[in-house]
N, C-alpha and C positions, 0 to 999 in steps of 0.2 A: 812463574811457571805454575801450571795447573796442579793443585794438590788433590788427594782423594777426598779430603773434607769438602773442598769447593765443588768437586764434581757431584758429591753426595747431596750438597745443599742447593745445588743449581735449580732454580724454578723454571723449568722448561715451558710452563704455561705462559709465563711473561714474555718469553722469547717468541712463542707462537702469536701472542697478541701484537708484538712489534711487527712480525711478518705480515699479519693481517692489515696493520696500518699502512705498510708499504703497498700491499695489494689494493687497498682502498684508494690510494693516490693513483696507482696505475689504472684502476677502473675509471676514476673521475677524469683522468687525462684522455682515456679512450672515448668517454662520452663527449668530452669537449671537442675532440678531433672529429667525431661523427657529426656533431652539430655544425661545425665549421664547413666540412666538405659537402654534407648532404643538404644543409639548409642555407647557410650564409653564401657560400660560393655559388651554389646552384641558383639561388635567388638573384644574386647580382648579375650573373651571366644571362639569366632569362629575362630580366626586367630593365637593366641599365645599359645605356649606350654612351659613347663619347670616350674621351681620353682618360677620364678619372676611373672608369670602371676597371679596365685591365690593371691599373696600378693598385687599386684596392684588392682585386683578386690576387695579385702576386704577393701582397703583404699577408693576406689571409692564408695563402698556401704556405708561406714561411711559418706562420703561427701553427698551421696544421702539422708541419714537419717537427716543430718544437714539441707539441703535444705527443706526437708519435714517438719521439725519442724519449720523453718523460715516461710514457707508458712502458716502453721496452725496458729502460734501465730500472725503473721501480719494480717492474715484474721480476727482473733478474735478482734484485735485492730480496724480494719476497721468497723466491724459490731457493736462493742460497741459504737464508736463515731457516726456512722450513727444512731443507736437507740437513743442515747442521743439527737442528733439534732431533730429526729422525735418527741421526747417528748417536747423539748424546743420550737419548732415551735408552738405547740399546746398551751403551756403556754403563749408564746408571743401574740398569737391571742387573748386569753382570757384577758390578761392585756391590750391590745390595745383597746378592746371593753369597758373595764371599764374607761380607760383614755378618750376615745372619748365621753362617756356618761358624764363624769365630765366636760369636755370642753364645750359640748353643753349646759349644765346647768349653766355655768359660775362659776363652782367650782374650787378650787385649790387643787392639790394634793401635800402634803409636802414630803420631802425626807424620812420620817418615815412611809409613807403610809396613814397618817391621811388626812382627807378631810375637807377643809374649805368651808363653804357655806354662802351666803349673807342673809341679812334680807329678811323676806318674811311674807306674811299673815298680820293680823292687830290685835292689842291688843284691846279687846272689851271694856276695861275700858278707856284707854288713847287715843284710835283711832290712835296710832302710830304704824309704822311697828315693827314687832317682830324682835329683833336683830338676826344677824347671829351667827354662832359659828363654832365649830370644832368637827368632828366625827372621832373617831378612832376605829379600829377593836377590840382593847383591852377594849373599853368603852361601857358598856351597854347603852341602849337607854336613860335611865333617870339618868345616873350617872354624867352627866354634871352639874356643880354647877348652880343654878338658876341665871339668869341675873337680876340685880337690876331693879325694876320697871316693870318687865315683869310678866304677869299673866300666870300661868300654871294650868289651870283647870283640875282636875282629874289626870290621869296619862299619858296624851298625851301632847307631846311637840307641842305647837301651830304653830311653824314655819314649814310649809310644806316641806321646803328644808331639814329639819333634817333627816327624814326617807330615802330620796333619797341619801344623803351624807353617811348615815350609811351603806346603801346597797352597795354603791361603795367601801367604805373602807373595808367592809367584803369580797367583791369579790377580791379586791387586796390582802388582807391577805391570802385568801384561795389559790390563784394561786401562790403566793410567797412561801407559805409553801410547796405546792406540788413540785414546782421547786427546792427548797432547798433539799427536800428529794431525788428527782431524781438525782440532782447534786452529793449528797453524796453517793448514791447507785452506780452510774456509776464511781465515783472516786475510790471507793473501788474495783470495778471490774477491772478498768484499772491498778491499782497498783499491781494487781496480775500477770499481763502479762509481765513477765521479766524472762530471762533465767539464769540458774545457770552458773558460770564460767566453762570453759572446752570445748572440742570438741566432747565428746562422747554423743550421744543421746541414752539413755538407756531406759529400761522399767520404771525406776523411773522417768525419764524425761517425758515419756508419761503419767505416773500417774498424774504428776503435770499438764500436758496439759489437761487431762480429767477433773481435778478439775477446770482448767481455763474455759473449755467449759461449765461446770455445772454453774459456777458463771455468765458467760456472758448470758447463756440461762435464768438464773433466772431473769435478768433485761431486756433482749432483746428478749428472745425466742418467746414470744406470738405474737410479731409484725410480724414475719415471719411465724412462725409455723401455725398460724390460716389461712394463705393464701394459704397453700399447699392443692391442690385438692385431698385429700386422698380418698374421697368418689366418685370420678369421674371415668369414664371409662378410660382404657389405652389410647384410642385415644384422649379423652379430656385432659388427663395429658400431652400427647405428644404435643398437640397444645398449651397448657399453657406454657410448657417449651421452645418451639421454639419462642414464642413471648417475652421471657425475654431477656434483654440485657446480655452481658457477665459478666458485673459487678454484676448484680443481681443473675445470676446463681452461680458465685463464692461465693456470700454471703450466698445463701441457702446452698451450699455444705459445707461451713465452719461451719455453725451453726446447720444444721439439717441433718448430713450425715446418721444418723441411720434411718431417715424417708425416705429420697429420695432413699437410696440404695436399699430399699425393694419395691419400687413402679413400677409395670409394667406400661409401657408407657414412662417412663424416659429413654433416650438413654443409651444403655449398657455401653458406655464409661464413662458417668457421674456416672452411678450407681457403676461401678467398682472403680472409684476414691473415691466416698463416702464411699464404704464398706471397702476399703483398709485403709482409714483414720480411720474409726470406729473400725476396727480391732486393730490398734495400741492403740486407746483409751481404748478398752476392756482389752488388755494386760496390760496396765498401771494401770487400775482400779483394776484388779484381782491380780496384783503382790503385792498390798498393803493390801490384805485380808489374814489373817492367819487362814484358816480352810481347812478341807479336800475337801469340795465341790469346793472351789475356786481353790485349787491346781489342782484338776482334770480338771476343766474347762480351767485353764491356760495351762495345758499340751496339751489339745485338740486344743486350739487356736494357740499355738506355732507350732503344727504340721502343721496346715493350713497355717500359715505364712511362714514356711519353704518350703512348696510346692509352694507357690506363688513366693517366692524369687528364687527358683530353675529354674522356667520357664518351658515352654513346647511348643511343636509344634503340633497342632495350639495353639496360646497363650490362657491363661486361663483368663476368665472374671469373676470376683467375683460379682455375682448378688444378694447375700444375705449373711449376717453374723450375728451371735448371740451367746450368751453364754448359750443357752438351752442345757440341757444334759451335755455332756463333750466338747461342742463346736460344732457349726453347721455352715456349709457354703453351699451356692448354687452357683455352678460353671458352666459356659458354656465354652466348648472347641471351641474357635472361636467365632467371634462377631455375636450374634444372630440377630443383625440388618442388617447384610450384606446378600446379595442374597444367598450365599452359605457358609457353614461351612466346613472346611477341617480338616483332622486329619492324623497324621503320621500312617502308617500301614506297617508291615513287613509280607509278604506272608508266609503261613505255620504255623501261630500261631494257638493255640487252646484257647478257653475261656470257662469258666463255668459261666452260668447266672442263676439267680433265680428271681422269680416273685411271688408276692401274687396273688390270683386268679383274682381280678378285675384290677390289674396292668398289667395282661397278656392280653393286649387289641389288637384290630385289628391294632392300630397304631404300637405297638411293633412288631407284627408278620410280618406286611408289611415292616417295616424298616428293620427287620432282613433278610427278603427274598430279598430285594433290595441289601443289602450288600453281601449276599452269591452269588447272581448272578453276581455282579461285581468282587467278590474275591472268586472264587469257592474252593480254598484251605483252606478257613476258616472252622475250625472244632469247632462246638458249642455243648455244653451240656446245656440243659435248665431244671430247676427243678421248679415245682410249690409248694410253701411252704406257711405256715401260716404267718400272718404279724409279729408275734413276732420272727419267725425263721430268717427272711431275715436279719435284722441288725446284729444278732449274727453270722451268717455264713459269712457275709461280713467282720465283724470285725476280725474274726479268719481265714480269707483268704481261706475259703472253697469255697466261691464264689468270682469271680473277679468283678462282678457287680450285684447289686440287684435292682429290681424295686418293690417299695412298695407303697401302696395306703392308704388313710384314709380321715378323715374329718378335715377341718381346716377353719379358716376365710379366706376370699379372700386375696391372696398374703402372707399369713403367712405360715411358714414351718410346717411340721408335727411334732408332739411330739413323739420322738422316745425313746425307753428304753436306759438306760446308759450302753452300752456294750463296750465302747472305742471310740476313736476319729473317726468320720465318716464325710465324705464330701457328701453333697446332692446336686443334680441338679434338678430344677423344670422341669418336663416333660409336665404336663397338669393339667388344672383345669376344671371341668365340673359341671353342676348343679346337685343337689341332688333331689331325689323324693321319696315319700312314696309309697311303693308297696303294693296294696291292691287287694283282689279278685275283679274281674270285677263286681260282683253283690253287692259289699259293698255299704252302704248308702252314703259314702263320695266319691265315685269313680268318680263323675262327677264334683267335686269342681275344681275351677281354681287354687286354691293353698291351702296349709294347714300349720297351725302354729304348731310347735312341742309341745308347751305347752298345746295346746288343745287336744293332743293325749296322755297325761300322764296316763290316766285311761284306755287306750285301751289294748288289749292283743298283745304282741310282741313276735316274734321269736328271741331269742338271738343266733346270728350267728357271733361270733367275727372273724372267719376266712374268712368271705365273706362280710356280711353286716356291717354297722356301729354298734359297740358294744353297748349294752344298758347302760353300765356304761358311755360311752361318751355322750349318749343322756341325762342322768341325769345331768351330769356336764354342758352341753351346755345350758339346760333349768333351771337349778337350782331347779329341782324337784326330789322327791324321788319315783316318779311313774314309769311307763314303766315296769309293772310286766311281768315276763317271762311266756309265755304260753307253750313254748317248747324250748329246747336248741338244736342247730344244730352244730355239731362239724366237719362237712366235709368242703372240699374246693371246692366242685363242685356246682357251682351256680344253675345248673339245678335241683338239689335235693332241694335247698332252694326255687326255684320258684314253684316247685310242691307242697311243704308244704303250701305256701302262697295261691296258687290257691284253695287248699282244705279247706282254712278257718282256719288254725292253728294259724295265727297271722299275724302281719304287720312286715315290715322291711324297713330300710332306705338304699337306694342303689343309685349309679349314674343313672341318668335318661336315659342315652344312653344305659345302659346295659339291661334295661327292656322295653323300648319303643317298641311297636308292638308285644310283647309276648302274645300269646293266653291265655285267662283267667285271665290276669293281667291288672290292671289300674295303671298307673304311674302318681300320682298327685304331681306337683312341690312343693318343700318345700319353703314356703313364708317367714318364720321367725323361728329362727334367721337367719342372713345372713351367710350361711355356704356353702362350696363347697366340692366336691370330688376332692382330689389332688393326683397326682402321682408324685413320686420323684425317681431318680436313685441314688443309694448309692455306694460309694467305700471308701476304707480305706487308700489308698495311691495314689500317682501320677499315673494317668491313662496313659497307653501307649498301643501300639498294637491294637488288635481288639476291646477291651472294650472301648478304647478311640474313635475308629472309630464309634462304635455303639452309644456312648454317644453324639458325635457331630451330628450324623445323626438324632437322636431322637430330639435334640434341634432344628436342622434346620427344621425338619418336623412339629414342633409345633410353631416355631417362625415366 
C-alpha cells in the first residue's frame, strides 16, 4: 500500500519519460502504417497485376491493421501514464504543503502519518507547560488518553499545538487516501492494455480496444476533454490546434477521436485520422451487441469502411462518423484545407441529382453551372423533392447524388430516416431565422428564443421550412400549434402565406433576407443551424464525384 514517504519520494519525471517512450512507439507504428497504406499498397495496386498482387495486398493490409492497433494501444498507455502523473503531481504538492507546515511548527511526522507535537501552553493549576503528544488521522480530537497531572478543562485540549497537529495528520491522510484510490484506478486501467496472442486484428480486437478506450477515458478523459474548445469558432479551434505540440496532438487524437473528428477548424488530416480510428472502435463495439439495430448499424459502417479501404481519386477524407441511423459518414473528396479539390471525371457521363427545396441553393446552381461550362458534355437531370424522398431515392439508386437540408446543432450531422447505408458530406451551415410578417410586433427584435414562441401560430411546412415536430423536440415543448399546413415545395408559396399573416415559419436566414413583406429575426436560442448535406449510397465516381468535390471546395 502506498505510504506518504513513497508518494513524497516518487520521481514523476521518470514516469513521464516512460510515457514518452510509449508515445514514441505509437508514433513509429503510425509512421509504419502510413508507409504501408500510402506507399506499399498503393504501389502494388498501381503497378502489379496477376494473382500474386491481391494476395500481397491482403497481407499488407493485415500488417497495416496490426500497426494501427499497436498505435492505438500504445497511445492509450501513454495517455494513462500521463494522466496518472497529472494526478500524482497534485497529490505531491498537497503532501509537501502539509509536511512543510509540520516542519515550520517543529512537529514530527511518523511513518504511519501520525504527527508528534511538543509541549505548549500552560497548565493553569501547576503553571507547568502542557505536555506534547501525538495526533493521528484515525484519532478524534479527545480520544488521546489524558496525560497524568495535566488539566483538561471542558472538552478542549489545552495544548494549542494539538489542533494544529490534528489538522496536518488529517490532511496527510486525505491526500494519501486519494493517491491510493488513483493508483488503484490507473493500475486497473493499465492492466487492461494488453493484446491477445496472434497476428489477426479483427472486429473482436477492436471491441476490446473500444473497451480499453472507455476504461482509460473514465480515469483520464476529463483532463483532456474539458480543454477541447468545442464551443469556440472554427478559427479559434484551428489556432488552438496549431499551438499544441505533436505529442499533445497525438494524445488528444488517441483519447478523444470522436470529439476531434467532428470539429470544424481541426485540420482535415487530423479529423480523418481521428474518424478512421473511431470507425474501427464503433465496428468493434457494435460487433459485440446482439440485436437488430446493432446489426443494421454494423452493416452500414462496414460499407463505409469498405469504401475507405478501396480508395478513390481524389482521396476520401473522413470528416465525420457516427452510428446514427444505419451508419453515417461525412466525406470530402480531396483535402478541403487545400487550395483546390480535384476529382476524376470521364467525359460523356450523365448523372441524376436531387435536392430538397432549400438545399437547391444558389451555391448548388452556381457550382453546377461552372462544372457544365468546364465539361459541356456533362448531362444532368435535376429533381426537386421533399426531404423524406431524397434519402430513399439515393438509397435505391434512383438518384446518383442528393442534396438535403434540415436543422441541426452546429457541426452535428442531420438526422435522416433509416433507409439503408448512406454516406453524407457536409456542404454548408447557415443561421436560422424566424420568418414573420413585416408588421408583426416581434419583427424588430434583434433575436428570438424558440421557447418564447411556443404559443404562437405556425405554418407546418415540412417540405420547405423546419417542421413543427422538430421545433417541439428542440425546445422540449408541446406548443407550436398548426395554423395552416403547407404541403408544397415552392418556398414562394410559403412566403406568401407568411406575409398574409397565416403563421410563422423557421427558415434559413439567407433564403428570406430582403424579401418584401417579410421580417427575418435571427434565432437566438437554442443554438441551431440550417445544415445542407450531400448524400450518396456508394463510392462516388464520374460527374457526381466531381460535383461533390466542387461543392466541398466552394464551401471550404
